[in-house]
Structure formats: structure tokens, C-alpha cells
N, CA, C and O of each residue as an XYZ file, in Angstrom:
460
protein
N     -22.478     12.644     27.407
C     -21.886     11.721     26.911
C     -20.839     11.281     27.616
O     -20.255     12.002     28.426
N     -20.417      9.711     27.300
C     -19.228      9.458     27.577
C     -17.726      9.902     27.504
O     -17.362     10.667     26.611
N     -16.895      9.442     28.404
C     -15.876      9.791     27.393
C     -15.081      9.402     27.170
O     -13.961      9.889     27.329
N     -15.523      7.743     26.438
C     -15.410      7.326     25.349
C     -15.663      7.554     24.157
O     -15.062      7.392     23.095
N     -16.832      8.034     24.527
C     -17.376      8.483     23.260
C     -16.480     10.267     23.055
O     -16.005     10.729     22.018
N     -16.518     10.893     24.410
C     -16.055     12.061     23.563
C     -14.558     11.948     22.834
O     -14.439     12.209     21.637
N     -13.381     11.520     23.690
C     -12.794     10.831     22.913
C     -12.275     10.159     21.417
O     -11.179     10.284     20.871
N     -13.577      9.343     20.939
C     -14.179      8.977     19.504
C     -13.187      7.374     19.928
O     -12.470      6.781     19.122
N     -13.369      7.064     21.036
C     -12.914      5.546     20.671
C     -14.179      4.761     20.682
O     -14.094      3.578     20.354
N     -15.273      5.218     20.992
C     -16.350      4.478     20.500
C     -16.567      3.925     19.415
O     -17.570      3.241     19.210
N     -15.324      4.219     18.254
C     -15.667      3.429     16.718
C     -14.526      2.137     17.095
O     -14.759      0.969     16.785
N     -13.490      2.500     17.687
C     -13.083      1.041     17.786
C     -13.368      0.430     18.772
O     -12.561     -0.440     19.097
N     -14.477      0.601     19.554
C     -15.366     -0.527     20.463
C     -16.264     -1.873     19.157
O     -16.428     -3.075     18.946
N     -16.679     -0.069     18.487
C     -17.922     -1.235     17.291
C     -16.750     -1.913     16.349
O     -16.762     -3.127     16.146
N     -15.829     -1.132     15.838
C     -14.804     -2.352     15.114
C     -14.812     -3.649     15.148
O     -15.030     -4.541     14.329
N     -14.363     -3.554     16.915
C     -14.394     -5.116     17.573
C     -15.741     -6.188     17.460
O     -15.833     -7.379     17.161
N     -16.816     -5.046     17.889
C     -18.064     -6.091     17.677
C     -17.409     -6.430     16.179
O     -16.631     -7.360     15.963
N     -17.888     -5.481     15.204
C     -17.739     -6.112     13.893
C     -16.311     -7.081     13.368
O     -16.301     -7.511     12.215
N     -15.449     -7.294     14.065
C     -14.395     -8.039     13.387
C     -14.789     -9.191     13.688
O     -14.427     -9.962     12.799
N     -15.576     -9.926     14.813
C     -15.422    -10.964     14.795
C     -16.900    -11.627     13.434
O     -17.283    -12.796     13.391
N     -17.210    -10.958     12.897
C     -17.692    -11.578     11.629
C     -17.343    -11.303     10.483
O     -18.151    -11.182      9.562
N     -15.468    -11.089     10.299
C     -14.941    -10.709      9.080
C     -14.796    -12.312      8.657
O     -14.530    -13.211      9.455
N     -14.991    -12.452      7.448
C     -14.194    -13.992      7.127
C     -12.580    -13.828      7.292
O     -11.746    -13.030      7.721
N     -12.696    -15.214      6.619
C     -11.311    -15.870      7.349
C     -10.495    -15.520      5.931
O     -11.242    -15.373      4.964
N      -9.088    -15.369      5.681
C      -8.354    -15.023      4.683
C      -7.445    -16.346      4.763
O      -6.991    -16.703      5.850
N      -7.167    -17.134      3.460
C      -8.066    -16.581      2.462
C      -9.396    -18.106      3.045
O      -9.516    -19.046      3.831
N     -10.081    -17.369      1.953
C     -11.712    -17.549      2.455
C     -11.654    -18.939      2.082
O     -10.960    -19.318      1.139
N     -12.619    -20.003      3.046
C     -12.510    -21.449      2.695
C     -13.360    -21.802      1.707
O     -13.390    -23.026      1.579
N     -14.143    -21.157      0.872
C     -14.757    -21.595     -0.033
C     -14.426    -20.796     -1.728
O     -14.406    -19.594     -1.991
N     -14.176    -22.091     -2.742
C     -13.826    -21.954     -3.731
C     -13.348    -20.582     -4.852
O     -12.237    -20.093     -5.062
N     -14.539    -20.288     -5.352
C     -14.174    -19.395     -6.154
C     -13.599    -18.196     -4.937
O     -12.380    -18.063     -5.046
N     -14.091    -17.474     -4.029
C     -13.417    -16.393     -2.898
C     -12.438    -16.596     -2.955
O     -11.682    -15.793     -3.504
N     -11.854    -18.098     -2.264
C     -10.639    -18.260     -2.103
C      -9.449    -18.421     -3.846
O      -8.231    -18.494     -4.007
N     -10.207    -18.414     -4.458
C      -9.494    -18.423     -6.031
C      -9.017    -17.093     -6.007
O      -7.813    -16.858     -6.099
N     -10.361    -15.687     -5.821
C     -10.295    -14.614     -6.273
C      -8.546    -13.926     -4.811
O      -7.571    -13.190     -4.965
N      -9.052    -14.672     -3.729
C      -8.024    -14.105     -2.745
C      -6.514    -14.436     -3.125
O      -5.675    -13.650     -2.686
N      -6.005    -15.675     -4.010
C      -4.852    -16.004     -4.071
C      -4.559    -15.237     -5.122
O      -3.352    -15.092     -5.315
N      -5.737    -14.361     -6.327
C      -5.939    -14.269     -7.653
C      -5.037    -12.323     -7.144
O      -4.340    -11.613     -7.869
N      -5.369    -12.146     -6.070
C      -5.255    -10.770     -5.168
C      -3.757    -10.422     -4.750
O      -3.185     -9.351     -4.549
N      -3.215    -12.197     -4.681
C      -2.000    -12.009     -4.293
C      -1.435    -11.665     -5.245
O      -0.609    -10.760     -5.132
N      -1.682    -12.264     -6.503
C      -0.760    -12.082     -7.564
C      -0.825    -10.528     -8.166
O       0.247     -9.984     -8.430
N      -2.437     -9.597     -8.449
C      -2.142     -8.661     -8.214
C      -1.358     -7.867     -7.945
O      -0.723     -7.157     -8.725
N      -1.281     -7.921     -5.948
C       0.048     -7.148     -5.031
C       1.225     -7.537     -5.359
O       2.082     -6.727     -5.004
N       1.589     -8.364     -5.843
C       3.033     -8.687     -6.769
C       2.779     -7.820     -7.891
O       2.777     -6.637     -7.548
N       2.627     -7.954     -8.751
C       2.332     -7.610    -10.080
C       2.393     -6.066    -10.395
O       3.251     -5.397    -10.971
N       1.393     -5.787     -9.918
C       0.945     -4.336     -9.782
C       2.337     -2.950     -9.492
O       2.480     -2.075    -10.347
N       3.021     -2.967     -8.504
C       3.886     -2.192     -8.643
C       5.213     -2.547     -9.831
O       5.982     -1.731    -10.340
N       5.180     -3.390     -9.950
C       5.936     -3.653    -11.201
C       5.572     -2.792    -12.477
O       6.236     -2.930    -13.505
N       4.749     -2.099    -12.423
C       4.847     -1.708    -13.700
C       5.524      0.152    -13.261
O       5.200      1.173    -13.867
N       6.323      0.078    -12.272
C       6.739      1.601    -11.481
C       8.098      1.355    -12.839
O       8.411      2.219    -13.658
N       8.854     -0.389    -12.713
C      10.087     -0.826    -13.250
C      10.437     -0.233    -14.513
O      11.651     -0.320    -14.699
N       9.733      0.421    -15.587
C       9.939      0.750    -16.744
C      10.465      2.510    -16.191
O      11.483      3.085    -16.578
N       9.708      2.913    -15.473
C      10.010      4.935    -14.973
C      11.621      4.352    -14.286
O      12.700      4.608    -14.821
N      11.463      3.569    -13.058
C      13.048      3.500    -12.811
C      13.993      3.178    -13.565
O      15.034      3.832    -13.631
N      13.784      2.234    -14.169
C      14.965      1.530    -15.131
C      15.693      3.166    -16.252
O      16.817      3.499    -16.627
N      14.401      3.707    -16.393
C      14.704      4.721    -17.623
C      15.239      6.245    -16.950
O      15.630      7.123    -17.719
N      15.218      6.462    -15.502
C      15.188      7.375    -14.763
C      16.742      7.096    -14.377
O      17.396      8.123    -14.195
N      17.368      5.979    -14.240
C      18.520      5.673    -13.772
C      19.699      5.458    -15.044
O      20.924      5.568    -14.998
N      18.770      5.100    -16.199
C      19.420      4.976    -17.396
C      20.130      6.148    -17.927
O      21.341      6.303    -18.084
N      18.869      7.176    -18.247
C      19.066      8.431    -19.345
C      19.840      9.424    -17.692
O      19.665     10.641    -17.736
N      20.492      8.952    -16.599
C      19.780     10.256    -15.606
C      19.477     11.438    -15.795
O      20.372     12.276    -15.902
N      18.588     11.670    -15.853
C      17.750     12.862    -16.151
C      16.015     12.635    -15.595
O      15.280     11.773    -16.078
N      15.638     13.515    -14.603
C      14.440     13.573    -13.928
C      13.861     14.593    -14.486
O      13.088     15.230    -13.769
N      14.047     15.010    -15.810
C      13.127     16.161    -16.840
C      11.595     15.282    -16.751
O      11.495     14.073    -16.960
N      10.762     15.957    -16.486
C       9.468     15.569    -16.430
C       8.735     14.920    -15.218
O       7.533     14.883    -14.956
N       9.754     14.448    -14.593
C       9.187     14.017    -13.169
C       8.953     14.895    -12.062
O       9.826     15.738    -11.852
N       7.805     14.864    -11.205
C       7.292     15.859    -10.319
C       7.646     15.038     -8.950
O       7.017     14.054     -8.562
N       9.017     15.755     -8.146
C       8.941     15.499     -6.752
C       7.640     15.576     -6.231
O       7.050     14.677     -5.633
N       7.221     16.713     -6.495
C       6.097     16.612     -4.806
C       5.053     15.234     -5.394
O       4.671     14.496     -4.485
N       4.662     14.919     -6.590
C       3.712     13.731     -6.624
C       4.804     12.339     -6.582
O       4.602     11.134     -6.426
N       5.439     12.764     -6.696
C       6.417     11.434     -6.056
C       6.673     11.464     -4.998
O       7.026     10.347     -4.619
N       6.699     12.393     -4.031
C       6.676     12.438     -2.481
C       5.641     11.968     -1.885
O       5.647     11.284     -0.862
N       4.429     12.428     -2.698
C       3.386     12.292     -1.895
C       3.019     11.263     -2.194
O       2.540     10.760     -1.178
N       2.911     10.328     -3.337
C       2.635      9.082     -3.651
C       3.514      8.087     -2.492
O       2.974      7.133     -1.931
N       5.086      8.532     -2.225
C       5.245      7.738     -1.531
C       5.364      7.843      0.111
O       5.780      7.057      0.962
N       4.897      8.966      0.159
C       4.280      9.081      1.766
C       2.928      8.380      1.896
O       2.721      7.598      2.823
N       1.716      8.745      0.675
C       1.117      7.326      0.702
C       0.811      6.311      1.081
O      -0.015      6.034      1.951
N       1.529      5.568      0.386
C       2.475      4.318      0.733
C       3.328      4.104      1.802
O       3.904      3.018      1.749
N       3.595      4.815      2.775
C       3.818      4.670      3.954
C       2.262      3.993      4.305
O       2.004      2.831      4.619
N       1.489      4.966      4.160
C       0.185      4.740      5.557
C      -0.455      3.654      5.079
O      -1.133      3.042      5.905
N      -0.421      3.171      3.775
C      -0.776      2.145      3.384
C      -0.013      0.902      3.585
O      -0.680     -0.133      3.589
N       0.963      0.829      3.715
C       2.020     -0.559      4.342
C       1.899     -0.624      5.856
O       2.300     -1.620      6.459
N       1.366      0.392      6.473
C       1.305      0.600      8.364
C      -0.426     -0.106      7.866
O      -0.651     -1.228      8.319
N      -1.443      0.479      7.072
C      -2.405     -0.335      7.534
C      -2.616     -1.296      7.112
O      -3.727     -1.652      7.504
N      -2.054     -2.198      6.311
C      -1.698     -3.739      5.825
C      -1.183     -4.439      7.003
O      -1.776     -5.361      7.562
N       0.025     -3.925      7.377
C       0.720     -4.342      8.431
C      -0.762     -4.953      9.901
O      -1.193     -5.990     10.404
N      -0.983     -3.383      9.974
C      -1.955     -3.284     11.394
C      -3.365     -4.528     11.077
O      -3.783     -5.324     11.918
N      -3.911     -4.370      9.556
C      -4.856     -5.355      9.736
C      -4.685     -6.360      9.600
O      -5.571     -7.159      9.903
N      -3.521     -6.772      9.106
C      -3.240     -7.765      8.477
C      -3.471     -8.286      7.729
O      -3.996     -9.351      8.056
N      -3.312     -8.054      6.122
C      -3.956     -7.794      4.733
C      -2.785     -7.977      3.889
O      -2.496     -6.964      3.252
N      -2.125     -8.856      3.727
C      -0.933     -9.580      3.408
C      -1.147     -8.855      1.768
O      -0.194     -8.105      1.556
N      -1.938     -8.882      0.817
C      -2.070     -7.987     -0.562
C      -1.865     -6.893     -0.262
O      -1.010     -6.241     -0.862
N      -2.746     -6.260      0.976
C      -2.158     -4.811      0.901
C      -0.883     -4.234      1.602
O      -0.449     -3.083      1.572
N      -0.599     -4.890      1.979
C       0.964     -5.002      2.817
C       1.833     -5.001      1.616
O       2.369     -3.967      1.220
N       2.030     -6.544      0.833
C       2.846     -6.671     -0.256
C       2.626     -5.619     -1.060
O       3.672     -4.971     -1.111
N       1.771     -5.121     -1.724
C       1.614     -4.325     -2.926
C       1.788     -2.818     -2.224
O       2.208     -2.018     -3.060
N       1.624     -2.358     -1.207
C       2.293     -0.764     -0.461
C       3.705     -1.150      0.053
O       4.321     -0.168      0.467
N       4.171     -1.961      0.109
C       5.798     -1.983      0.254
C       6.458     -2.158     -0.473
O       7.568     -1.781     -0.099
N       6.473     -2.520     -1.341
C       6.961     -2.723     -2.387
C       6.608     -1.412     -3.691
O       7.521     -1.096     -4.454
N       5.369     -0.819     -3.796
C       5.070      0.438     -4.491
C       6.171      1.424     -3.408
O       6.830      2.358     -3.865
N       6.204      1.102     -2.251
C       6.878      2.181     -1.782
C       8.223      1.920     -1.700
O       8.796      2.823     -1.089
N       9.041      0.940     -2.116
C      10.635      0.652     -2.313
C      10.996      1.426     -3.834
O      12.015      2.105     -3.968
N      10.104      1.234     -4.827
C      10.018      1.697     -6.035
C       9.712      3.273     -6.182
O      10.480      3.917     -6.897
N       8.530      4.003     -5.488
C       9.219      5.270     -5.298
C       9.742      5.981     -4.738
O       9.893      7.159     -5.059
N      10.232      5.346     -3.567
C      11.801      5.690     -2.918
C      12.536      5.572     -3.855
O      13.414      6.416     -3.672
N      12.727      5.063     -4.733
C      13.908      4.681     -5.388
C      13.674      5.617     -6.762
O      14.755      5.678     -7.348
N      12.796      6.253     -7.368
C      12.107      7.647     -7.598
C      12.628      8.868     -7.329
O      13.505      9.476     -7.942
N      11.882      9.248     -6.150
C      12.179     10.338     -5.106
C      13.745     10.314     -5.347
O      14.167     11.242     -6.037
N      14.580      9.481     -4.927
C      16.404      9.744     -4.548
C      16.418      9.757     -6.231
O      17.090     10.767     -6.444
N      16.101      9.277     -7.383
C      16.455      9.337     -8.909
C      16.280     11.037     -8.842
O      17.258     11.602     -9.334
N      15.518     11.703     -8.471
C      14.744     12.536     -9.077
C      16.014     13.843     -7.908
O      16.638     14.803     -8.359
N      15.997     13.473     -6.790
C      17.361     14.199     -6.151
C      18.255     14.225     -6.937
O      18.461     15.277     -7.543
N      18.990     13.189     -7.156
C      20.488     12.721     -7.681
C      20.298     13.546     -8.797
O      20.888     14.598     -8.550
N      19.546     13.622    -10.372
C      19.340     13.886    -11.663
C      18.379     14.978    -11.848
O      17.953     15.099    -12.997
N      17.897     15.895    -10.861
C      17.455     17.249    -10.913
C      18.519     18.226    -11.471
O      18.265     19.426    -11.570
């Protein structure tokens, strides 16, 4: 086995070879391009589902029923998704994950404040 395979770097080389076959973003054809733009909307609106939780937490100043381990884990996962979206230049993933991270961090801070 070569040093490249021993270190697991052959996967990176395979990805480089395949990456030239990736579709452009947004896609040049109508329906796919429309779907790409729809995903921008989904990326922005999905995290907004957390707003009622954030507003309720800070208005009532009560964290009862909120699990710090759960929200902490979700926040940590979104850090990784944000990095993934940045590294792979995937705007919908980057936008959505960054927004989720901000809102989830707000919830984690609220849990610490109002526990």
C-alpha cells in the first residue's frame, strides 16, 4: 500500500477527480435553477422556526423544559455544518447552518441565564 492510501488521502484525490463533474450552482437550466433558488428561501426560512422558542425563553425568563445537552449538541453540530457549507461553497447550507447556529447559541445562553 502506498503512503497516500495508508493516510487515507486517496479519498481526497478521488473527490478532486469527481469534483470536475459537479453541476454549476445555480444550475444553468430552468427547473433545476428554480429549485436552487427555492433552496435559498428554505435556507433562510427554516431557522426562523426557532424564533418562537427564543422569544418565549427570553420573555418568560424560564428555561424549564429545555434540555441544555440537546441544545448544546445541536449547536455543536451546526458549527460543523457551517464549516462544511463554507469549505464546499454551498450557500444554502452555509446560510441555514449559520442562522441555526446563532439562534441555537441564543437558546443555550438563555438556558444558562434562566435555569
